[in-house]
Every structure is written in structure tokens, then in C-alpha cells.
C-alpha positions as CSV (number, residue, x, y, z in Angstrom):
1,M,-47.8,-6.4,32.7
2,R,-47.4,-3.9,35.5
3,A,-44.9,-1.8,33.6
4,S,-47.3,-1.6,30.6
5,I,-50.3,-0.5,32.7
6,L,-48.3,2.3,34.3
7,S,-46.6,3.4,31.1
8,P,-46.7,7.2,30.4
9,S,-48.8,6.8,27.3
10,R,-51.5,4.8,29.1
11,A,-51.4,7.2,32.0
12,D,-51.9,10.1,29.7
13,V,-54.9,8.4,28.0
14,A,-56.4,7.6,31.4
15,I,-55.9,11.2,32.7
16,A,-57.3,12.8,29.5
17,G,-60.3,10.5,29.7
18,A,-61.1,11.3,33.3
19,V,-60.7,15.0,32.7
20,T,-63.0,14.8,29.7
21,V,-65.7,12.9,31.5
22,M,-65.6,15.3,34.5
23,T,-65.6,18.4,32.2
24,V,-68.1,17.4,29.5
25,T,-70.6,15.6,31.7
26,P,-71.9,18.7,33.6
27,V,-72.5,20.4,30.2
28,L,-74.7,17.5,29.0
29,V,-76.3,16.2,32.2
30,P,-78.9,16.9,33.6
31,H,-79.6,19.7,31.1
32,R,-78.0,19.9,27.7
33,Q,-76.3,23.2,27.0
34,P,-75.8,24.9,23.6
35,W,-73.5,23.1,21.1
36,W,-70.7,25.8,21.5
37,A,-70.6,25.1,25.3
38,V,-70.1,21.5,24.5
39,V,-67.3,22.4,22.1
40,L,-65.6,24.6,24.7
41,A,-65.9,21.8,27.3
42,V,-64.2,19.4,24.9
43,L,-61.4,21.9,24.2
44,M,-61.0,22.3,28.0
45,S,-60.3,18.6,28.4
46,V,-59.4,16.5,25.3
47,P,-56.1,18.4,24.5
48,V,-54.8,17.3,27.9
49,L,-53.8,14.0,26.1
50,W,-51.0,15.9,24.2
51,R,-49.8,18.1,27.1
52,R,-46.4,16.4,27.4
53,R,-45.5,17.0,23.8
54,A,-46.5,20.7,23.6
55,I,-47.4,22.0,27.0
56,L,-47.6,25.7,26.1
57,S,-49.8,25.1,23.1
58,V,-52.1,22.7,24.9
59,G,-52.2,25.0,27.9
60,A,-53.1,27.9,25.7
61,V,-56.0,26.0,24.1
62,V,-57.3,24.6,27.4
63,G,-56.9,28.0,29.2
64,C,-58.6,30.0,26.5
65,A,-61.6,27.6,26.3
66,T,-61.9,27.7,30.1
67,T,-61.8,31.5,30.2
68,I,-64.4,31.8,27.5
69,L,-66.7,29.3,29.2
70,S,-66.3,31.0,32.6
71,I,-67.2,34.4,31.1
72,T,-70.3,33.1,29.3
73,A,-71.4,30.4,31.9
74,K,-73.8,32.7,33.7
75,S,-75.7,33.5,30.5
76,L,-76.3,29.8,29.8
77,P,-79.5,28.0,30.8
78,Y,-79.2,26.3,34.1
79,S,-76.0,28.2,34.7
80,S,-76.1,27.7,38.5
81,T,-75.8,23.9,38.0
82,L,-73.0,24.4,35.4
83,V,-71.0,26.7,37.6
84,V,-71.2,24.3,40.6
85,L,-70.3,21.2,38.7
86,L,-67.8,22.6,36.1
87,L,-64.3,22.7,37.6
88,P,-61.1,23.6,35.6
89,Y,-59.7,20.1,35.7
90,G,-57.9,20.6,32.4
91,V,-56.3,23.8,33.6
92,L,-55.1,22.2,36.8
93,V,-53.6,19.2,35.0
94,C,-51.8,21.5,32.5
95,T,-50.6,23.7,35.4
96,Y,-49.1,20.7,37.1
97,T,-47.5,19.4,33.9
98,F,-46.1,22.9,33.1
99,A,-44.6,23.3,36.5
100,A,-43.0,19.8,36.3
101,A,-41.6,20.2,32.8
102,D,-38.0,21.2,32.1
103,L,-38.4,24.5,30.1
104,S,-36.2,27.4,29.2
105,R,-36.5,30.5,31.3
106,A,-38.2,32.4,28.4
107,R,-40.8,29.6,27.8
108,R,-41.5,29.4,31.5
109,A,-41.9,33.1,31.8
110,A,-44.3,33.1,28.9
111,G,-46.3,30.2,30.4
112,I,-46.6,31.9,33.8
113,T,-47.7,35.1,32.2
114,G,-50.4,33.4,30.2
115,L,-51.6,31.4,33.2
116,V,-51.9,34.5,35.4
117,A,-53.6,36.5,32.7
118,G,-56.1,33.7,32.0
119,V,-57.0,33.2,35.7
120,A,-57.4,37.0,36.2
121,V,-59.7,37.4,33.3
122,S,-61.7,34.3,34.3
123,L,-62.3,35.8,37.8
124,V,-62.5,39.6,37.1
125,V,-64.7,39.7,34.0
126,P,-67.5,37.5,35.4
127,H,-67.3,39.4,38.7
128,E,-66.8,36.2,40.7
129,N,-67.2,36.4,44.5
130,L,-64.4,36.1,47.1
131,E,-65.1,32.4,47.7
132,T,-64.5,31.6,44.0
133,Y,-61.2,33.7,44.1
134,R,-60.0,31.8,47.1
135,Y,-61.0,28.4,45.8
136,L,-59.6,28.8,42.3
137,L,-56.3,30.4,43.3
138,T,-55.7,27.8,46.0
139,A,-56.3,25.0,43.4
140,I,-54.0,26.6,40.8
141,V,-51.2,27.3,43.4
142,A,-51.5,23.8,44.8
143,A,-51.2,22.2,41.3
144,Y,-48.2,24.4,40.5
145,A,-46.5,23.6,43.8
146,V,-47.0,19.8,43.3
147,G,-45.5,20.1,39.8
148,V,-42.5,22.0,41.1
149,G,-42.0,19.3,43.7
150,A,-42.1,16.6,41.0
151,R,-39.5,18.5,38.9
152,A,-37.3,18.9,41.9
153,R,-37.5,15.2,42.7
154,R,-36.7,14.3,39.1
155,A,-33.8,16.7,39.0
156,G,-32.5,15.1,42.3
157,R,-32.8,11.6,40.8
158,D,-31.0,12.7,37.7
159,A,-28.2,14.3,39.7
160,E,-27.8,11.2,41.8
161,R,-27.7,9.0,38.7
162,E,-25.1,11.3,37.1
163,R,-23.1,11.3,40.3
164,E,-23.1,7.5,40.5
165,A,-22.2,7.3,36.8
166,R,-19.3,9.7,37.3
167,I,-18.1,7.8,40.4
168,R,-18.2,4.5,38.3
169,E,-16.3,6.2,35.5
170,E,-13.7,7.6,37.9
171,R,-13.2,4.2,39.6
172,A,-12.9,2.5,36.2
173,A,-10.4,5.1,35.1
174,A,-8.4,4.7,38.3
175,V,-8.4,0.9,38.0
176,A,-7.3,1.2,34.3
177,R,-4.5,3.6,35.3
178,E,-3.3,1.3,38.1
179,R,-3.4,-1.7,35.9
180,T,-1.3,0.2,33.3
181,R,1.2,1.2,36.0
182,I,1.4,-2.4,37.3
183,A,1.9,-3.8,33.8
184,R,4.6,-1.2,33.1
185,D,6.4,-1.9,36.3
186,M,6.2,-5.7,35.8
187,H,7.6,-5.2,32.3
188,D,10.5,-3.1,33.6
189,I,11.3,-5.5,36.4
190,V,11.0,-8.8,34.4
191,T,12.8,-7.6,31.3
192,H,15.7,-6.1,33.2
193,S,16.2,-8.7,35.9
194,V,15.5,-11.7,33.7
195,G,17.6,-10.2,30.9
196,L,20.5,-9.9,33.3
197,M,20.0,-13.5,34.5
198,V,19.9,-14.8,30.9
199,I,23.1,-12.9,29.9
200,Q,24.9,-14.2,33.0
201,A,23.6,-17.7,32.5
202,E,24.8,-17.7,28.8
203,T,28.2,-16.4,29.8
204,G,28.5,-18.7,32.8
205,P,29.9,-21.8,30.9
206,L,32.5,-19.6,29.2
207,V,33.6,-18.1,32.5
208,M,33.8,-21.5,34.2
209,R,36.0,-22.9,31.4
210,D,38.3,-19.9,30.9
211,H,38.2,-18.2,34.3
212,P,37.0,-20.6,37.0
213,E,37.8,-18.1,39.7
214,K,35.1,-15.8,38.4
215,A,32.3,-18.4,38.2
216,E,31.2,-17.6,41.8
217,A,30.7,-14.0,40.9
218,V,28.6,-14.9,37.9
219,F,26.3,-17.1,40.0
220,E,26.1,-14.4,42.7
221,A,25.0,-11.9,40.0
222,I,22.3,-14.2,38.8
223,A,21.1,-14.7,42.4
224,A,21.2,-11.0,43.1
225,A,19.1,-10.2,40.0
226,G,16.6,-12.9,41.0
227,R,16.3,-11.6,44.5
228,D,15.8,-8.1,43.3
229,A,13.1,-9.1,40.9
230,I,11.3,-11.2,43.5
231,G,11.3,-8.4,46.0
232,Q,9.8,-5.9,43.5
233,L,7.3,-8.3,42.1
234,R,6.0,-9.1,45.6
235,L,5.2,-5.4,46.1
236,I,3.4,-5.2,42.8
237,L,1.5,-8.5,43.2
238,G,0.6,-7.6,46.8
239,A,-1.0,-4.3,45.5
240,L,-2.8,-6.2,42.8
241,R,-4.3,-8.7,45.2
242,G,-5.4,-5.8,47.4
243,S,-7.1,-4.2,44.5
244,E,-9.0,-7.4,43.5
245,A,-10.0,-8.0,47.1
246,S,-11.4,-4.5,47.6
247,G,-12.9,-4.2,44.2
248,G,-11.4,-0.8,43.7
249,P,-8.1,0.9,42.8
250,A,-5.0,-0.7,44.2
251,P,-3.9,0.6,47.6
252,A,-0.7,2.5,47.9
253,R,2.3,0.2,47.2
254,G,5.5,0.1,49.2
255,P,8.4,2.3,48.2
256,Q,9.6,1.7,44.7
257,P,13.2,2.2,43.7
258,G,14.3,5.7,42.8
259,L,17.6,7.3,42.0
260,D,19.0,6.3,45.4
261,A,19.0,2.7,44.1
262,L,20.9,3.7,40.9
263,P,24.3,2.4,42.1
264,G,22.9,-1.1,42.5
265,L,21.3,-0.9,39.0
266,L,24.6,0.2,37.5
267,D,26.4,-2.7,39.3
268,N,24.0,-5.2,37.8
269,A,24.8,-3.8,34.3
270,R,28.5,-4.1,35.0
271,R,28.0,-7.8,36.1
272,A,26.3,-8.3,32.7
273,G,29.5,-7.3,31.0
274,L,29.0,-3.6,30.3
275,E,31.5,-1.0,31.1
276,V,29.3,1.6,32.8
277,S,30.2,5.2,33.7
278,A,28.1,7.7,35.6
279,D,28.3,11.4,35.1
280,V,26.4,13.6,37.6
281,R,26.4,17.4,37.1
282,G,24.7,20.0,39.3
283,E,23.5,19.7,42.8
284,P,21.2,16.7,43.5
285,R,18.1,17.3,45.6
286,R,14.9,15.6,46.7
287,L,12.6,14.7,43.9
288,P,8.8,14.2,43.7
289,S,8.1,10.5,44.1
290,D,6.7,10.1,40.5
291,V,9.7,11.8,39.0
292,D,12.2,9.8,41.1
293,I,10.6,6.5,40.1
294,A,10.3,7.6,36.5
295,A,14.0,8.5,36.3
296,Y,15.1,5.2,37.8
297,R,12.8,3.2,35.5
298,I,13.9,5.1,32.4
299,I,17.6,4.3,33.1
300,Q,16.6,0.7,33.9
301,E,14.8,0.2,30.6
302,A,17.5,1.9,28.6
303,L,20.2,-0.3,30.2
304,T,18.0,-3.4,29.6
305,N,17.6,-2.5,25.9
306,T,21.4,-2.0,25.7
307,I,22.2,-5.3,27.3
308,R,19.6,-7.3,25.3
309,H,19.7,-5.7,21.9
310,A,22.5,-3.2,21.3
311,G,25.5,-5.4,21.4
312,A,27.3,-2.6,23.2
313,S,30.4,-2.7,25.3
314,T,30.2,0.6,27.1
315,V,27.3,2.8,28.3
316,R,27.3,6.2,29.9
317,V,24.6,7.3,32.3
318,G,24.3,11.1,32.8
319,L,22.3,13.1,35.3
320,R,22.2,16.9,34.8
321,W,20.5,18.8,37.6
322,S,19.3,22.4,36.8
323,G,17.0,24.8,38.5
324,D,13.7,23.2,37.5
325,T,14.5,20.1,35.4
326,L,16.5,16.9,35.6
327,D,18.0,15.6,32.4
328,V,18.6,11.9,32.3
329,E,20.7,10.5,29.5
330,V,21.8,6.9,28.7
331,A,24.2,6.5,25.7
332,D,25.8,3.3,24.5
333,D,28.2,2.4,21.7
334,G,26.0,-0.4,20.2
335,R,24.2,-0.9,16.9
336,G,22.0,2.1,17.2
337,A,19.2,2.7,14.7
338,R,19.4,-0.7,13.0
339,E,18.0,-2.3,16.1
340,L,15.7,0.5,17.3
341,R,12.1,-0.7,17.9
342,E,9.1,1.0,19.5
343,G,8.3,-1.9,21.8
344,H,6.6,-2.0,25.1
345,G,9.7,-0.8,26.9
346,M,10.0,2.4,24.8
347,I,6.3,3.0,25.0
348,G,6.5,2.6,28.8
349,M,9.3,5.2,29.0
350,R,7.3,7.7,27.0
351,E,4.2,7.1,29.2
352,R,6.3,7.7,32.3
353,V,7.8,10.9,31.0
354,T,4.5,12.2,29.7
355,A,2.8,11.5,33.0
356,C,5.4,13.6,34.8
357,G,5.0,16.4,32.2
358,G,8.4,15.9,30.7
359,R,9.9,15.1,27.3
360,L,11.6,12.0,25.9
361,A,14.0,11.9,22.9
362,V,15.7,8.9,21.3
363,R,18.6,9.6,19.0
364,A,20.5,7.1,16.9
365,G,24.2,7.6,16.4
366,N,26.8,5.8,14.5
367,P,27.4,3.8,16.5
368,G,25.2,3.8,19.5
369,L,21.9,5.0,20.8
370,T,21.1,7.9,23.2
371,V,18.0,8.1,25.3
372,T,17.4,11.5,26.9
373,A,14.5,12.4,29.2
374,T,13.8,15.9,30.6
375,L,11.8,15.7,33.8
376,P,10.4,18.8,35.6
377,I,11.4,19.0,39.3
378,G,10.6,22.6,40.1
């Protein structure tokens, strides 16, 4: 009920009604003026109802009617009473609305020019005294200043709402990016470590039967893969819990593996039965953290795909350092294109490379598959 009473449409009707009563009444009471004076009084007040829709048009009608009546007022019967009681309420309301409205520079300039011209004619032509000048100009300036203040407050509220909406969008985007990173890391960790454990567990019975002396190494490989997975998952889940507790983006995680952890990754692949060779060309140097992590995860995902899907026996991991790029290449002798799928792992590799500003290429040979990533390091 309160919202409906204070709605803009009801407020406009109330204001227009009040202005009409205060403007038309002095023309009719106590001495009725000529019909055209009544018409001018109506034009000075009733159009105020539509001022929000067309402020310049309404202002022009109200202002012209006010100017005409002010020029002719002294020639009317009982003009002294009319001049005392008849105040430019319609002009003041329109001035406030004009100042508070969001208008283009050209429309505002046109409105100000019309307002100044109307006030000047209304004062100069009837030869008003100094007191009338002071009174009318003070009222017009005050109405305009109040309108400017209302426009400034509205602009401030709009800017604040926009800023809050932008902050919410930025926080939501940060949370989405962090969740994507967490999902990608968990995929890399789980598929690689669990894949190694499955391979070792499947070959375990054969090793125990044919080579009992190697059984301990198999179980140690399974345990090492499990420990590595648990350690990395703790970092990720700890960051995720911190994000949920704070209600914002996840805090910085602990150090993730980079190329310095590559020897251990290759050893895990060897324990899974692959013959792994490493080829490093150029002079290694310190990498940005995102590039370092991306290079490690790309090699990890490529090795995981080789172990799980390629049926390969050998794989070569190459690192080529140049002036401003690092080329990472993983090539195997497996089944190649016949088993190539754009699954979550391949998508994750592309996302990592793209996030670093690099390029990813997957080439199928006969046999084998080659994954090449070019990462900027300059």
C-alpha cells in the first residue's frame, strides 16, 4: 500500500493537482478574471502532469503561458490581487524536473536558453520592480539547484549500483575460473596417479608369478603414486575449503609441481612399463609460474593418455628452449589417431596453453601420437 501511494504516477497527479489549484484559484477567487486569463492559468499548471514524459515541450507551454499572463496581468481587473497571489508554481516545478532530468547537452542548452529568455521577458516587459526580480530569480535558481542535487544523487546511486554489480560479476568470474582450475588440476592428478596405480595393480599378479623379486618394486610404485596424489589433492581441497569458508575466490594454493618435478613424473611412467626418454635442448631458465605448471601438467596428461589408451611401449619427452618460447613435445609409438578423443584431458591441455598465450598441436602418426605445446616465456 505504501509503495502504491508513493508511486511516480500518483505523485505526478498530486503535484499537478496542487499546482493547478494554487494557480487557477487566484484567477477565479475572489474576483473572476476574463476567460483567456483562466485559460492561461490552466496552461500554466495542468501540463505539469506530463512533465516527466516531455519536459521541454511541457516547459515551453507552461513558460509561455506564464510569460503572457505576467505581461498582461497589470491590465486585468483587480490586477493587484492577482499579482500578489499568482506565483509561477508550474515554472518552478518544471525547472526542478528539467534540472533533475538526464538530457543531452544540446537539449539542456536549449532548455536553459528558453528558461532564461522567458524569465527575462516576464520581468523586463512588465517593468517589474527590484523586489520582484530578487524574488523570482531566487526561486528559479533554488528550484534549479534542488533539481541538480537530485540528479547528482541519482547518478551517485546508479554508479554505486553499477560498481556493486561489477564487483559481483568479477567475484563470480573469479570463483568460476578458480573452480575450473581446481577441476582441471583434480582431473590431471586423479587420472594420472590412479591410472598408474591401476596399471601397476593389473600387472602385479603377473610380476609376482613370473618375477617375484620385482613384486616389491611394483607395490612401491603403487604406494608412491598414491602418496603423490594424496599430497596434491590436499593442496587443492584445502584451497577449496578456504574458498567456501570465505565466500569468495580460493586463496593462493601451495606450490604446484613444475618442470623441476619432471624427473619424478618420468620415473612414474617408467614404473608403469613405458620406456621413457627425455630430450632437452637449449638453456633452461626460470619460468613464470603459470607456464611452469602448464608445461608439467601437459606432459603429465600426455603421459597419462599414453599409458591408459595408446598401448605404447616407448615415449619421448622433449623440451626445446629458445629465446622467447618453450616447446614441449610428447611423442609415443602407440595406436595414434584410432584412439584419439577430445576428452576432458585434451580440453584441459588446450585451456592451459591458451591461458598462457601459447599454442597446442596434436598430430597423429602411424604409429604414434605427438602432442606439442608452444609456450611463451619471454
